[in-house]
MDAnalysis code that builds the backbone (N, CA, C; Angstrom):
import MDAnalysis as mda
import numpy as np

u = mda.Universe.empty(177, n_residues=59, atom_resindex=np.repeat(np.arange(59), 3), trajectory=True)
u.add_TopologyAttr("name", ["N", "CA", "C"] * 59)
u.add_TopologyAttr("resid", np.arange(1, 60))
u.add_TopologyAttr("resname", ["UNK", "UNK", "UNK", "UNK", "UNK", "UNK", "UNK", "UNK", "UNK", "UNK", "UNK", "UNK", "UNK", "UNK", "UNK", "UNK", "UNK", "UNK", "UNK", "UNK", "UNK", "UNK", "UNK", "UNK", "UNK", "UNK", "UNK", "UNK", "UNK", "UNK", "UNK", "UNK", "UNK", "UNK", "UNK", "UNK", "UNK", "UNK", "UNK", "UNK", "UNK", "UNK", "UNK", "UNK", "UNK", "UNK", "UNK", "UNK", "UNK", "UNK", "UNK", "UNK", "UNK", "UNK", "UNK", "UNK", "UNK", "UNK", "UNK"])
u.atoms.positions = np.array([
    [-7.318, -18.149, 2.571],
    [-5.961, -17.704, 2.845],
    [-6.707, -16.298, 3.615],
    [-5.309, -15.935, 4.497],
    [-5.540, -14.563, 4.951],
    [-5.524, -13.372, 4.317],
    [-6.200, -12.204, 4.448],
    [-5.808, -10.977, 3.706],
    [-5.659, -9.849, 4.648],
    [-5.327, -9.036, 4.194],
    [-4.704, -7.558, 4.711],
    [-5.616, -6.508, 4.472],
    [-5.863, -5.647, 4.778],
    [-6.314, -4.330, 4.538],
    [-5.167, -3.225, 4.708],
    [-5.070, -2.848, 3.262],
    [-3.980, -1.561, 3.350],
    [-4.687, -0.194, 2.836],
    [-4.499, 0.890, 3.789],
    [-4.910, 2.167, 3.717],
    [-3.582, 3.003, 3.178],
    [-3.945, 4.342, 2.165],
    [-3.179, 5.100, 1.674],
    [-3.345, 6.480, 2.501],
    [-2.017, 6.631, 3.223],
    [-2.535, 7.731, 4.382],
    [-1.604, 9.050, 3.629],
    [-0.809, 9.095, 2.947],
    [-0.262, 10.348, 1.841],
    [-0.110, 10.268, 0.992],
    [0.442, 11.552, -0.112],
    [0.518, 11.512, -1.690],
    [1.390, 11.054, -2.647],
    [1.405, 11.258, -3.205],
    [2.787, 10.450, -4.320],
    [2.923, 11.538, -4.775],
    [2.932, 12.653, -4.884],
    [3.772, 13.789, -5.287],
    [4.880, 13.886, -4.455],
    [5.892, 14.438, -5.731],
    [7.406, 14.204, -5.179],
    [7.803, 12.827, -4.565],
    [7.570, 11.908, -5.017],
    [7.803, 10.302, -4.631],
    [8.759, 9.760, -5.598],
    [9.336, 9.458, -5.520],
    [10.264, 8.532, -6.475],
    [9.278, 7.471, -7.311],
    [9.304, 7.123, -8.702],
    [8.821, 6.466, -9.680],
    [8.416, 5.123, -9.047],
    [9.497, 4.467, -8.380],
    [9.008, 2.851, -7.775],
    [8.281, 2.952, -6.518],
    [8.314, 3.914, -6.116],
    [7.512, 4.066, -4.912],
    [5.996, 4.130, -5.584],
    [6.108, 5.228, -6.317],
    [4.201, 5.530, -7.308],
    [3.784, 3.638, -7.701],
    [5.152, 3.610, -7.995],
    [4.679, 1.745, -8.887],
    [4.003, 1.165, -7.974],
    [4.779, 0.653, -6.554],
    [4.255, 0.335, -5.836],
    [3.020, 0.298, -5.233],
    [3.121, 1.464, -4.593],
    [1.108, 1.999, -4.158],
    [0.140, 1.572, -5.313],
    [0.311, 2.089, -6.472],
    [-0.380, 1.906, -7.489],
    [-0.548, 0.005, -8.037],
    [0.454, -0.814, -7.487],
    [0.440, -1.953, -7.524],
    [-0.692, -2.477, -6.208],
    [-0.043, -1.681, -5.407],
    [-1.148, -2.572, -4.450],
    [-2.558, -2.172, -4.448],
    [-3.390, -1.463, -5.478],
    [-4.498, -1.011, -5.503],
    [-4.823, 0.146, -5.204],
    [-3.929, 1.123, -5.036],
    [-4.376, 2.554, -3.991],
    [-3.873, 3.258, -5.107],
    [-4.181, 4.775, -4.900],
    [-3.564, 5.616, -5.833],
    [-4.009, 7.256, -5.403],
    [-4.689, 7.044, -4.425],
    [-5.270, 8.182, -3.856],
    [-5.530, 8.599, -2.478],
    [-5.049, 9.075, -1.459],
    [-5.321, 9.665, -0.244],
    [-6.443, 9.215, 0.361],
    [-6.966, 7.933, 1.369],
    [-8.076, 7.516, 2.057],
    [-8.394, 6.251, 1.234],
    [-7.824, 5.951, 0.143],
    [-8.485, 4.925, -0.389],
    [-7.964, 3.679, 0.100],
    [-8.865, 2.334, 0.434],
    [-8.539, 1.230, 1.033],
    [-8.520, -0.129, 0.276],
    [-7.664, -1.363, 0.039],
    [-7.582, -2.336, -0.828],
    [-7.541, -3.555, 0.186],
    [-8.658, -4.309, -0.223],
    [-8.338, -5.694, 0.678],
    [-7.408, -6.479, -0.399],
    [-6.098, -7.228, 0.443],
    [-5.340, -7.993, -0.741],
    [-4.723, -9.269, 0.358],
    [-4.521, -10.340, -0.582],
    [-4.117, -11.480, 0.082],
    [-2.876, -11.282, 1.099],
    [-2.653, -11.701, 2.132],
    [-1.436, -11.778, 2.742],
    [-0.302, -12.651, 2.428],
    [0.734, -12.158, 1.881],
    [1.565, -13.086, 1.052],
    [3.024, -11.970, 1.433],
    [4.137, -12.984, 1.141],
    [5.426, -12.372, 1.537],
    [6.020, -11.390, 0.726],
    [5.607, -11.162, -0.734],
    [5.508, -10.142, -1.658],
    [4.464, -8.973, -1.337],
    [3.829, -8.745, -0.919],
    [2.444, -7.826, -0.674],
    [3.511, -7.512, 0.818],
    [3.721, -8.325, 1.908],
    [4.445, -7.629, 2.882],
    [5.678, -6.452, 2.684],
    [6.476, -7.643, 1.568],
    [7.178, -6.482, 1.002],
    [7.078, -4.916, 0.185],
    [6.072, -5.170, -0.497],
    [5.662, -3.704, -0.790],
    [5.520, -2.773, 0.171],
    [4.604, -3.535, 1.191],
    [4.239, -2.616, 2.188],
    [5.285, -2.217, 2.727],
    [5.962, -2.822, 3.060],
    [7.472, -2.501, 3.852],
    [8.042, -1.257, 2.669],
    [8.160, -1.291, 1.494],
    [8.997, -0.778, 0.924],
    [7.974, 1.030, 1.194],
    [7.040, 1.106, 1.165],
    [6.302, 2.173, 1.119],
    [5.073, 2.843, 2.611],
    [6.149, 1.918, 3.268],
    [5.324, 2.166, 5.201],
    [5.049, 3.487, 5.434],
    [5.968, 4.537, 4.934],
    [5.663, 5.679, 5.375],
    [4.604, 6.629, 4.069],
    [3.999, 5.691, 3.188],
    [2.868, 6.480, 2.456],
    [1.313, 5.209, 3.240],
    [1.576, 4.249, 3.368],
    [0.271, 3.436, 3.415],
    [0.039, 2.871, 5.178],
    [-0.894, 2.548, 5.393],
    [-0.997, 1.748, 7.021],
    [-1.686, 0.843, 7.077],
    [-1.667, -0.210, 7.478],
    [-2.179, -1.645, 7.684],
    [-3.810, -1.269, 8.596],
    [-4.761, -1.590, 8.296],
    [-5.748, -1.422, 8.657],
    [-6.150, -2.931, 9.648],
    [-6.279, -2.232, 11.018],
    [-7.041, -3.778, 11.654],
    [-8.426, -3.767, 11.710],
    [-8.590, -5.007, 11.623],
    [-10.306, -4.912, 11.785],
    [-10.775, -5.126, 12.567],
])
């Protein structure tokens, strides 16, 4: 299965609780942390919800 690498680029201070939970469920939590996860529609949807906080890293 294909994977994507997601990197957190901005902090979670002053963000709604829903966005914090999404970032934590992606395996992130602090600025600069990266996590490789399976590329599924659910994951793509979560990344889209917090696109202003994370980025997809190209290999």
